[in-house]
MARGU-760955 format. One record per residue (C-alpha): residue in three letters; x negated, z negated, y negated. Coordinates in steps of 0.25 Angstrom, whole numbers, always signed. Each point is the difference from the previous one (the first is absolute). Layout:
[atom "Ala" [X Z Y]]
...
// end
This chain:
[atom "Met" [-76 -33 +57]]
[atom "Glu" [-6 -14 +4]]
[atom "Lys" [+9 -7 -10]]
[atom "Leu" [+12 +8 +3]]
[atom "Ile" [-1 -2 +15]]
[atom "Gln" [-1 -15 -2]]
[atom "Leu" [+12 +0 -9]]
[atom "Asn" [+8 +7 +11]]
[atom "Ile" [-4 -10 +11]]
[atom "Leu" [+5 -11 -9]]
[atom "Asp" [+13 +7 -2]]
[atom "Gly" [+3 +6 +13]]
[atom "Gly" [+14 +3 -4]]
[atom "Ser" [+4 -15 -2]]
[atom "Lys" [+5 -6 -12]]
[atom "Ser" [-11 -4 -10]]
[atom "Arg" [+1 -10 -11]]
[atom "Glu" [+0 +11 -10]]
[atom "Glu" [+11 +7 +8]]
[atom "Asp" [+9 -12 +0]]
[atom "Lys" [+2 +2 -15]]
[atom "Ile" [+11 +9 +2]]
[atom "Met" [+6 +7 -13]]
[atom "Lys" [+15 -1 -2]]
[atom "Arg" [+7 +11 +8]]
[atom "Glu" [+12 +8 -4]]
[atom "Lys" [+12 -2 +10]]
[atom "Lys" [+5 +13 +6]]
[atom "Thr" [+14 +1 +6]]
[atom "Lys" [+5 +10 +11]]
[atom "Lys" [+6 +8 -11]]
[atom "Asp" [-14 +1 -7]]
[atom "Leu" [-6 +5 +13]]
[atom "Ser" [+11 +10 +4]]
[atom "Arg" [-6 +11 -8]]
[atom "Arg" [-11 +2 +11]]
[atom "Asp" [+10 -1 +12]]
[atom "Phe" [-6 -14 +2]]
[atom "Ile" [+11 -4 +9]]
[atom "Lys" [+4 +11 +10]]
[atom "Gly" [+9 -9 +8]]
[atom "Thr" [+2 -14 +5]]
[atom "Ala" [+0 +2 +15]]
[atom "Met" [-13 -3 +8]]
[atom "Gly" [-6 +12 +7]]
[atom "Ala" [-4 +14 -4]]
[atom "Gly" [-11 -6 -7]]
[atom "Thr" [+9 -6 -11]]
[atom "Met" [+1 -15 -2]]
[atom "Ala" [+8 -9 -9]]
[atom "Leu" [-7 -6 -13]]
[atom "Ala" [-7 -13 +2]]
[atom "Ala" [+0 -10 -11]]
[atom "Leu" [-13 +2 -8]]
[atom "Gly" [-2 -14 -4]]
[atom "Thr" [+1 -6 +14]]
[atom "Arg" [-13 -6 +5]]
[atom "Gly" [-5 +10 +11]]
[atom "Ala" [+8 +12 -5]]
[atom "Lys" [-7 +13 +4]]
[atom "Ala" [+0 +14 -4]]
[atom "Phe" [+12 +8 +5]]
[atom "Pro" [+2 +15 +2]]
[atom "Val" [+8 +8 -9]]
[atom "Thr" [+1 +13 +8]]
[atom "Glu" [+3 +4 +15]]
[atom "Leu" [-12 +1 +9]]
[atom "Pro" [-2 +15 +2]]
[atom "Ser" [+2 +7 +14]]
[atom "Arg" [-13 +7 -3]]
[atom "Trp" [-10 +0 -11]]
[atom "Asp" [-3 +13 -7]]
[atom "Tyr" [-15 -4 -3]]
[atom "Glu" [-8 -11 +6]]
[atom "Val" [-14 -5 -6]]
[atom "Asp" [-9 -11 -1]]
[atom "Met" [+1 -2 -15]]
[atom "Leu" [+13 +4 -8]]
[atom "Ile" [-3 +0 -15]]
[atom "Ile" [+12 +1 -9]]
[atom "Gly" [-5 +7 -13]]
[atom "Ala" [-11 +9 -4]]
[atom "Gly" [-5 -6 -13]]
[atom "Gly" [-13 -6 -2]]
[atom "Ala" [+2 -12 +10]]
[atom "Gly" [+6 +9 +11]]
[atom "Leu" [-11 +11 -1]]
[atom "Met" [-11 -11 +0]]
[atom "Ala" [+6 -7 +12]]
[atom "Ala" [+2 +13 +8]]
[atom "Ile" [-14 +4 -2]]
[atom "Glu" [-6 -13 +5]]
[atom "Ala" [+9 -1 +12]]
[atom "His" [-2 +14 +4]]
[atom "Asp" [-15 -2 -1]]
[atom "Gln" [+1 -12 +10]]
[atom "Gly" [+7 +8 +10]]
[atom "Ala" [+15 -2 -3]]
[atom "Lys" [+11 +10 +1]]
[atom "Val" [+6 +0 -14]]
[atom "Leu" [+12 +6 -6]]
[atom "Ile" [+5 -1 -15]]
[atom "Val" [+14 +1 -4]]
[atom "Glu" [+2 +4 -15]]
[atom "Met" [+13 +2 -8]]
[atom "Gln" [-6 +10 -9]]
[atom "Glu" [-5 +14 +3]]
[atom "Thr" [-14 -3 -5]]
[atom "Pro" [-9 -12 -2]]
[atom "Tyr" [-1 +3 -14]]
[atom "Phe" [+13 -7 -4]]
[atom "Ser" [-5 -13 +5]]
[atom "Glu" [-2 -11 -10]]
[atom "Ser" [-15 +0 +3]]
[atom "Ser" [+0 +14 -4]]
[atom "Asn" [+7 -2 -13]]
[atom "Cys" [-5 -13 -6]]
[atom "Gly" [-10 -2 -11]]
[atom "Gly" [-12 +3 +9]]
[atom "Cys" [-7 -12 -4]]
[atom "Ala" [-7 -10 +10]]
[atom "Gly" [-6 -13 -4]]
[atom "Ile" [-12 -2 +10]]
[atom "Pro" [-11 -11 -1]]
[atom "Arg" [-14 +5 +3]]
[atom "Asn" [+4 +15 +0]]
[atom "Asp" [-11 +10 -1]]
[atom "Leu" [+2 +4 -15]]
[atom "Gln" [+1 -15 -4]]
[atom "Ile" [-13 -3 +7]]
[atom "Ala" [-7 +13 -6]]
[atom "Glu" [+4 -6 -14]]
[atom "Gly" [-7 -12 +3]]
[atom "Ile" [+12 -9 +2]]
[atom "Leu" [-4 -9 +11]]
[atom "Asp" [+8 -13 -2]]
[atom "Asp" [+13 +5 +5]]
[atom "Ser" [+6 -5 +13]]
[atom "Pro" [+12 +0 +9]]
[atom "Asp" [+2 -15 -5]]
[atom "Leu" [+1 +5 -14]]
[atom "Leu" [+10 +10 +3]]
[atom "Phe" [+8 -10 +8]]
[atom "Glu" [+0 -10 -12]]
[atom "Asp" [+4 +12 -9]]
[atom "Met" [+12 +3 +9]]
[atom "Met" [+4 -15 +1]]
[atom "Arg" [-1 -2 -15]]
[atom "Val" [+8 +13 -3]]
[atom "Gly" [+10 -3 +11]]
[atom "Arg" [+3 -14 -6]]
[atom "Tyr" [-6 -7 +12]]
[atom "Ser" [+12 +3 +9]]
[atom "Asn" [-8 +10 +9]]
[atom "Arg" [+0 -1 +15]]
[atom "Glu" [-14 -5 +0]]
[atom "Ala" [-4 +3 +14]]
[atom "Asn" [+5 +14 -1]]
[atom "Leu" [-6 +3 -13]]
[atom "Arg" [-14 -4 +6]]
[atom "Val" [+2 +10 +11]]
[atom "Tyr" [+1 +11 -11]]
[atom "Thr" [-11 -5 -10]]
[atom "Asp" [-10 -3 +12]]
[atom "Asn" [+1 +14 +6]]
[atom "Val" [+3 +9 -12]]
[atom "Thr" [-14 +4 -1]]
[atom "Glu" [-2 +3 +14]]
[atom "Ala" [+13 +9 +0]]
[atom "Tyr" [-5 +7 -13]]
[atom "Lys" [-13 +4 +7]]
[atom "Arg" [+9 +6 +11]]
[atom "Trp" [+9 +8 -8]]
[atom "Thr" [-12 +5 -8]]
[atom "Ala" [-6 +5 +13]]
[atom "His" [+13 +7 +2]]
[atom "Gly" [-3 +8 -13]]
[atom "Ala" [+9 -8 -9]]
[atom "Lys" [-10 -2 -12]]
[atom "Pro" [+2 -7 -13]]
[atom "Ile" [-2 +8 -13]]
[atom "Ser" [-1 -11 -10]]
[atom "His" [-3 -15 -2]]
[atom "Arg" [+6 -9 -11]]
[atom "Tyr" [+4 -14 -4]]
[atom "Val" [+16 -2 +0]]
[atom "Gly" [+7 -12 -5]]
[atom "Gly" [+2 -12 +9]]
[atom "His" [-13 +2 +8]]
[atom "Ser" [-12 -9 -3]]
[atom "Arg" [-10 +11 +3]]
[atom "Lys" [-1 +15 -3]]
[atom "Arg" [+4 +4 +14]]
[atom "Val" [+11 +10 +0]]
[atom "Leu" [-3 +14 +6]]
[atom "Gly" [+9 +12 -4]]
[atom "Tyr" [+4 +10 +10]]
[atom "Ile" [+9 +13 +0]]
[atom "Asn" [+10 -4 +9]]
[atom "Arg" [+3 +14 +5]]
[atom "Gln" [-15 +1 +4]]
[atom "Val" [+1 -13 +8]]
[atom "Thr" [+12 +5 +8]]
[atom "Asp" [-7 +13 +2]]
[atom "Ala" [-12 -7 +6]]
[atom "Leu" [+8 -10 +9]]
[atom "Tyr" [+10 +11 +4]]
[atom "Gly" [-11 +9 +3]]
[atom "Gln" [-6 -11 +10]]
[atom "Val" [+14 -1 +6]]
[atom "Lys" [+1 +15 +2]]
[atom "Ala" [-14 +1 +6]]
[atom "Arg" [+3 -11 +10]]
[atom "Arg" [+13 +8 +3]]
[atom "Ile" [+8 -13 -2]]
[atom "Pro" [+15 +5 +0]]
[atom "Ile" [+9 -4 -11]]
[atom "Leu" [+15 +2 +1]]
[atom "Phe" [+4 +4 -15]]
[atom "Asn" [+14 +0 -5]]
[atom "Thr" [+3 -11 +10]]
[atom "Arg" [+6 -13 -6]]
[atom "Ala" [-1 -13 +9]]
[atom "Lys" [+14 -6 +0]]
[atom "Cys" [-2 -13 +8]]
[atom "Leu" [-9 -7 +10]]
[atom "Val" [+3 +0 +14]]
[atom "Val" [-2 -14 +7]]
[atom "Asp" [-1 -4 +15]]
[atom "Pro" [+12 -10 +1]]
[atom "Gln" [-7 -7 +11]]
[atom "Thr" [-14 -2 -6]]
[atom "Trp" [+4 +2 -15]]
[atom "Arg" [-12 +9 -1]]
[atom "Val" [+1 +12 -10]]
[atom "Leu" [-1 +13 +9]]
[atom "Gly" [+1 +10 -11]]
[atom "Val" [+10 +7 -9]]
[atom "Glu" [+12 +8 -1]]
[atom "Ala" [-2 +11 -10]]
[atom "Arg" [+7 +12 -6]]
[atom "Lys" [-8 +13 +1]]
[atom "Gly" [+3 +11 -10]]
[atom "Val" [+3 -8 -13]]
[atom "Val" [-2 +6 -13]]
[atom "Pro" [-2 -4 -15]]
[atom "Pro" [+4 -5 -9]]
[atom "Tyr" [+8 -11 +7]]
[atom "Phe" [-4 +2 +15]]
[atom "Glu" [+14 -4 +5]]
[atom "Tyr" [-1 -4 +15]]
[atom "Glu" [+13 +8 +3]]
[atom "Ala" [-8 +13 -3]]
[atom "Gly" [-10 -3 +11]]
[atom "Gln" [-1 +1 +15]]
[atom "Lys" [-1 -14 +8]]
[atom "Ile" [-13 -2 +7]]
[atom "Phe" [-7 -12 +6]]
[atom "Val" [-14 -3 -1]]
[atom "Arg" [-7 -11 +8]]
[atom "Gly" [-13 -6 -3]]
[atom "Asn" [-8 -11 +7]]
[atom "Val" [-1 -5 -15]]
[atom "Thr" [+8 +4 -12]]
[atom "Val" [-7 -1 -13]]
[atom "Leu" [+9 +1 -13]]
[atom "Cys" [-7 +7 -11]]
[atom "Thr" [+13 +3 -8]]
[atom "Gly" [-4 -4 -14]]
[atom "Gly" [+9 -7 -9]]
[atom "Met" [+13 +1 -7]]
[atom "Cys" [-2 +4 -14]]
[atom "Gly" [+6 +13 +2]]
[atom "Ser" [+14 -6 +3]]
[atom "Pro" [+8 -6 -12]]
[atom "Glu" [+9 -6 +11]]
[atom "Met" [-11 -8 +6]]
[atom "Leu" [-6 -4 -13]]
[atom "Asp" [+13 -6 -5]]
[atom "Arg" [+2 -7 +14]]
[atom "Tyr" [-13 -6 +1]]
[atom "Ser" [-6 -1 -14]]
[atom "Pro" [+13 -3 -9]]
[atom "Arg" [-9 -5 -11]]
[atom "Val" [-5 +14 -2]]
[atom "Gly" [+9 +9 +8]]
[atom "Lys" [+11 +3 -11]]
[atom "Phe" [-11 +2 -10]]
[atom "Ala" [-11 +8 +8]]
[atom "Leu" [-2 +14 +1]]
[atom "Ala" [-2 +4 +15]]
[atom "Gly" [-12 +6 +5]]
[atom "Pro" [-3 +15 -5]]
[atom "Trp" [+10 +10 +5]]
[atom "Ile" [-10 +12 +0]]
[atom "Ile" [-15 -3 +1]]
[atom "Arg" [-12 +7 -5]]
[atom "Gly" [-11 +4 +9]]
[atom "Val" [+9 +5 +12]]
[atom "Pro" [-1 +14 +5]]
[atom "Glu" [+9 +10 -8]]
[atom "Gly" [+13 +5 +6]]
[atom "Phe" [+5 -13 +5]]
[atom "Pro" [+14 -5 -5]]
[atom "Glu" [+1 -13 -8]]
[atom "Arg" [+2 -13 +6]]
[atom "Ala" [-2 -15 -1]]
[atom "Ile" [-10 -8 +8]]
[atom "Gly" [+0 -14 +5]]
[atom "Leu" [+14 -2 +6]]
[atom "Gly" [-2 -14 +7]]
[atom "Asp" [+2 +5 +14]]
[atom "Gly" [-11 -9 +6]]
[atom "Tyr" [+6 -12 -6]]
[atom "Ile" [+14 +2 +5]]
[atom "Met" [-5 +4 +14]]
[atom "Gly" [-8 -13 +1]]
[atom "Met" [+11 -9 -6]]
[atom "Glu" [+10 +6 +10]]
[atom "Ile" [-7 -6 +11]]
[atom "Gly" [-3 -13 -6]]
[atom "Ala" [-13 +2 -8]]
[atom "Asp" [-2 -10 -11]]
[atom "His" [-3 +5 -14]]
[atom "Thr" [-7 -6 -12]]
[atom "His" [-2 +3 -15]]
[atom "Met" [+10 +11 +0]]
[atom "Tyr" [+3 -3 -15]]
[atom "Ser" [-14 +3 -3]]
[atom "Ile" [-1 +14 -6]]
[atom "Thr" [-12 +7 -7]]
[atom "Thr" [+4 -1 -15]]
[atom "Tyr" [-6 +12 -5]]
[atom "Thr" [+7 +6 -12]]
[atom "Gly" [+4 +15 -2]]
[atom "Val" [+11 +9 -6]]
[atom "Pro" [+12 +6 +7]]
[atom "His" [+1 +13 +7]]
[atom "Pro" [+7 +9 -11]]
[atom "Asp" [+10 +6 +10]]
[atom "Lys" [+1 -12 +10]]
[atom "Pro" [+0 -12 -9]]
[atom "Gly" [+0 -10 +12]]
[atom "Tyr" [-14 +4 +4]]
[atom "Arg" [-14 +0 -7]]
[atom "Ala" [-4 +13 -7]]
[atom "Pro" [-12 +6 +8]]
[atom "Ile" [-4 +7 -12]]
[atom "Ala" [+0 -8 -13]]
[atom "Val" [-6 +2 -14]]
[atom "Ser" [-14 -7 +0]]
[atom "Ile" [-1 -11 -10]]
[atom "Pro" [-14 -6 -3]]
[atom "Gly" [-3 -12 +9]]
[atom "Tyr" [-1 -15 -5]]
[atom "Thr" [-15 +1 +1]]
[atom "Ala" [+0 +11 -10]]
[atom "Gly" [+7 -9 -10]]
[atom "Ala" [+15 +2 +3]]
[atom "Ile" [+9 -12 +0]]
[atom "Ala" [+13 -4 +7]]
[atom "Val" [+12 -6 -7]]
[atom "Asn" [+14 -5 +3]]
[atom "Lys" [+13 +5 -6]]
[atom "Glu" [-3 -10 -11]]
[atom "Gly" [-13 +7 -3]]
[atom "Lys" [-9 -12 +5]]
[atom "Arg" [-11 +0 +9]]
[atom "Phe" [+1 -9 +12]]
[atom "Ile" [-12 +1 +9]]
[atom "Glu" [-15 +4 -1]]
[atom "Glu" [+2 +14 +5]]
[atom "Ala" [-14 +6 +2]]
[atom "Thr" [-7 -9 +10]]
[atom "Ser" [+13 -6 +7]]
[atom "Ala" [+3 +6 +13]]
[atom "Pro" [+10 +11 -2]]
[atom "Cys" [+11 -7 +8]]
[atom "Asp" [-2 -12 -8]]
[atom "Val" [+4 +8 -12]]
[atom "Gly" [+12 +4 +7]]
[atom "Glu" [+3 -14 +4]]
[atom "Gly" [+0 -4 -15]]
[atom "Met" [+9 +12 -3]]
[atom "Leu" [+10 -6 +10]]
[atom "Leu" [+2 -12 -9]]
[atom "Gln" [+2 +9 -13]]
[atom "Thr" [+14 +4 -6]]
[atom "Gly" [+5 +12 +9]]
[atom "Lys" [-11 -2 +10]]
[atom "Thr" [-8 +11 -8]]
[atom "Leu" [-12 +2 -8]]
[atom "Phe" [-5 +10 -10]]
[atom "Lys" [-14 +6 -1]]
[atom "Val" [-5 +2 -14]]
[atom "Cys" [-12 +8 -5]]
[atom "Asp" [-3 +10 -12]]
[atom "Lys" [-5 +14 -2]]
[atom "Thr" [-15 -3 +1]]
[atom "Met" [+2 -6 +14]]
[atom "Tyr" [+11 +10 +5]]
[atom "Asp" [-9 +12 -4]]
[atom "Lys" [-10 -4 +10]]
[atom "Val" [+10 +2 +11]]
[atom "Thr" [+2 +14 +7]]
[atom "Gln" [+15 +2 +4]]
[atom "Ser" [+4 +9 +12]]
[atom "Pro" [+9 +12 -2]]
[atom "Glu" [+11 -8 +7]]
[atom "Ala" [-2 -12 -10]]
[atom "Leu" [+1 +10 -12]]
[atom "Ser" [+13 +6 +6]]
[atom "Leu" [+6 -14 +1]]
[atom "Leu" [-4 -3 -15]]
[atom "Ala" [+6 +13 -4]]
[atom "Gln" [+13 -3 +7]]
[atom "Gly" [+1 -15 -5]]
[atom "Lys" [-1 -5 +14]]
[atom "Ala" [-13 -8 -1]]
[atom "Tyr" [+5 -13 -5]]
[atom "Thr" [-11 +1 -10]]
[atom "Trp" [+2 +0 -15]]
[atom "Phe" [-8 +4 -13]]
[atom "Gly" [+1 -4 -14]]
[atom "Asp" [-7 +1 -13]]
[atom "Thr" [+3 -15 -3]]
[atom "Ile" [+1 -12 +8]]
[atom "Glu" [+15 -2 -4]]
[atom "Asp" [+2 +15 +4]]
[atom "Val" [-5 -1 +14]]
[atom "Ala" [+5 -14 +3]]
[atom "Gly" [+14 +5 -4]]
[atom "Lys" [-1 +12 +10]]
[atom "Ala" [-4 -10 +11]]
[atom "Lys" [+10 -10 -4]]
[atom "Val" [-11 -11 -2]]
[atom "Asp" [+1 -10 -11]]
[atom "Pro" [-7 +6 -12]]
[atom "Ala" [-4 -13 -7]]
[atom "Gly" [-5 -6 +13]]
[atom "Leu" [-9 +12 +3]]
[atom "Arg" [-5 +1 -14]]
[atom "Asp" [-4 -15 +0]]
[atom "Thr" [-6 +2 +14]]
[atom "Leu" [-9 +12 -5]]
[atom "Gln" [-4 -7 -12]]
[atom "Lys" [-5 -11 +8]]
[atom "Trp" [-6 +9 +10]]
[atom "Asn" [-8 +8 -10]]
[atom "Ser" [-5 -13 -6]]
[atom "Tyr" [-5 -5 +14]]
[atom "Val" [-7 +13 +2]]
[atom "Ala" [-7 -1 -13]]
[atom "Gln" [-4 -15 +3]]
[atom "Gly" [-4 +4 +15]]
[atom "Asn" [+9 -11 +5]]
[atom "Asp" [+14 +1 +6]]
[atom "Ala" [+5 -14 -4]]
[atom "Asp" [+13 +2 +8]]
[atom "Phe" [-5 +4 +14]]
[atom "Gly" [-15 +1 +0]]
[atom "Arg" [-1 +15 +3]]
[atom "Pro" [-15 +4 +0]]
[atom "Pro" [-5 +7 -13]]
[atom "Glu" [-5 +12 +8]]
[atom "Tyr" [+14 +3 +3]]
[atom "Met" [+6 -2 -14]]
[atom "Ala" [+3 +11 -10]]
[atom "Lys" [+8 +1 -13]]
[atom "Ile" [+13 +7 +1]]
[atom "Glu" [+2 +6 -14]]
[atom "Thr" [-1 +15 +0]]
[atom "Pro" [+14 +7 +0]]
[atom "Pro" [+7 +5 +8]]
[atom "Phe" [+2 -13 +7]]
[atom "Ile" [+5 +2 +15]]
[atom "Ile" [+8 -9 +9]]
[atom "Gln" [+3 +2 +14]]
[atom "Gln" [+11 -8 +7]]
[atom "Asn" [-3 -5 +14]]
[atom "Trp" [+8 -7 +11]]
[atom "Leu" [-4 -6 +13]]
[atom "Ala" [-5 +11 +10]]
[atom "Pro" [-4 -6 +13]]
[atom "Ile" [-8 +8 +9]]
[atom "His" [-3 -10 +11]]
[atom "Asn" [+6 -13 +5]]
[atom "Ser" [-8 -12 +4]]
[atom "Gly" [+10 -6 +10]]
[atom "Gly" [+3 +5 +14]]
[atom "Leu" [+0 -5 +14]]
[atom "Val" [-7 -12 +4]]
[atom "Ser" [-12 +2 +9]]
[atom "Asn" [-11 -9 +6]]
[atom "Thr" [-15 +4 -3]]
[atom "Arg" [+0 +10 +12]]
[atom "Leu" [+11 +7 -7]]
[atom "Gln" [+10 -3 +11]]
[atom "Ile" [+14 -1 -6]]
[atom "Leu" [+6 -14 +0]]
[atom "Asp" [+15 -4 +2]]
[atom "Val" [+7 -10 -8]]
[atom "Asn" [-6 -12 +8]]
[atom "Arg" [-14 +6 -3]]
[atom "Lys" [-1 +5 +15]]
[atom "Val" [-7 +13 +3]]
[atom "Ile" [+10 +11 +3]]
[atom "Pro" [-7 +7 +12]]
[atom "Gly" [-5 +14 -2]]
[atom "Leu" [+3 +1 -15]]
[atom "Tyr" [-11 +1 -10]]
[atom "Gly" [+0 +4 -15]]
[atom "Ala" [-10 +5 -10]]
[atom "Gly" [+1 +3 -15]]
[atom "Glu" [+11 -3 -9]]
[atom "Val" [+10 -3 +11]]
[atom "Val" [-8 -13 +2]]
[atom "Gly" [+2 -10 -11]]
[atom "Gly" [-6 -12 -7]]
[atom "Asp" [-14 +3 -2]]
[atom "Ser" [+1 +4 -15]]
[atom "Gly" [+9 -12 -3]]
[atom "Glu" [+10 +0 -11]]
[atom "Val" [-8 +10 -9]]
[atom "Tyr" [-8 +12 +5]]
[atom "Leu" [-15 +1 -5]]
[atom "Thr" [-1 +15 -4]]
[atom "Cys" [-8 +9 +9]]
[atom "Thr" [+1 -8 +13]]
[atom "His" [+13 +5 +6]]
[atom "Trp" [-5 +13 +5]]
[atom "Pro" [-13 -5 +5]]
[atom "Cys" [+7 -11 +7]]
[atom "Ala" [+9 +10 +8]]
[atom "Met" [-13 +8 +4]]
[atom "Thr" [-7 -13 +4]]
[atom "Leu" [+12 -5 +8]]
[atom "Gly" [+2 +13 +7]]
[atom "Tyr" [-15 +0 +4]]
[atom "Leu" [+0 -14 +5]]
[atom "Val" [+13 +2 +8]]
[atom "Gly" [-5 +13 +7]]
[atom "Lys" [-14 -5 +2]]
[atom "Tyr" [+1 -15 +4]]
[atom "Phe" [+14 -6 +0]]
[atom "Ala" [+9 +9 +8]]
[atom "Ile" [-9 +8 +8]]
[atom "Lys" [-2 -8 +12]]
[atom "Glu" [+15 -2 +2]]
[atom "Ala" [+2 +15 -2]]
[atom "Leu" [-10 +3 +11]]
[atom "Gly" [+7 -10 +9]]
[atom "Leu" [-13 -9 +0]]
[atom "Glu" [+8 -13 -4]]
// end
């Protein structure tokens, strides 16, 4: 932690040179904010204040709800969200003597974004990497990889907090019982460092630690807004609704409660489950993107369907003047629509051989547009956004396809014609079904097969070991659209994870960890870093950054 602590002393909540590079921020009107009861009145008193001008020098955070006559719960550290960040923060704070309470909208932690992502973590100097004799990896290399993929637009000081401490956090969650099952190379990373996990088992381990410590969680409780002291401008806690239910968790369905914390830590995840939020803050993809998965694999059976990642933390923070950054930056994965809810990504899809197995990606004209195999997956998605219709088509043949095992759900989708996957005995046949230009696709495949024979991808330089001929019918095409899982934007924090207002001043008593904090990934997310980042920031905020304030020691 030496490097980290030194960074925090230099930062201390003041504006750093890097923090002066403020991204353009969307203007919000009173009408925009009324959806969250932003203005409850214009009179002073009863804990309600008129809106201060956000752009005025010296403007402070402002309360958005009345001060309660009594608090239903009072704790040292109030954590909003029971995902990876929230669970890690709770464990660390509890172990240092803090009284902790978690408020969670869902009825289980298994619907968190951490519990439902890909389960991969790019960690330098991890145990499996070292066991394989890979000794030249480092936090600096991970930092450079994330800067490169992020188009060098990352908030560098915050990124350093993550890259310099992810290995320490990894050792901690491993000690809690969250252990990897695989180790592999993933495109975009300069070293083989990606650990594979079964997310459900990670949640089992962390939730088990929370239960063993008897840390209380208020499930089915949705935080509505932050409560702010009108005299000191300090965040005192939250107004929440207890008893909300899926799939939409309407506030009106719950009972109003007030929870006070010496510190409040937002661990609310992102906004990729909300088509409205995607369209509002990332219009370049919002009208074309499939929102996050509607129903998620790996959760306990018997729970009704719902979306995750509704953007609550962003709205709560912005309501009291928190700044935001990189909100347009969405993880540009690709996927197919849900067969019954077309605005959402399908949780179960027909498996298509990957690019490293020899498949290629083409646009509607039948042309390749990127080196697919070693590019970061989000780079492929970024390239797709520049193509006609903002879509791509994966192409393979029978030889590749037969090596893939389809799930019963996928076979059912194929039988119903809901898989966005087509088969054809000729290139013209399958191209016609997928509405891809047949002449363009034939020309592309002829060139591709010649490149495979020569061992040289003359167009984009794919390594020979990831090339294979596409020549055995039936030919298969699967159409993909943008399917964001995470967003790289969020509220602005300093390197102690204290949330900052629009003048880059600390909002007292308010911290953030995980996807709610933005900018460390830059414009494009490096695959296999979002989930471990949430876990790491949760660990740091609970163990180092917020604990003294939570215990009343500063």
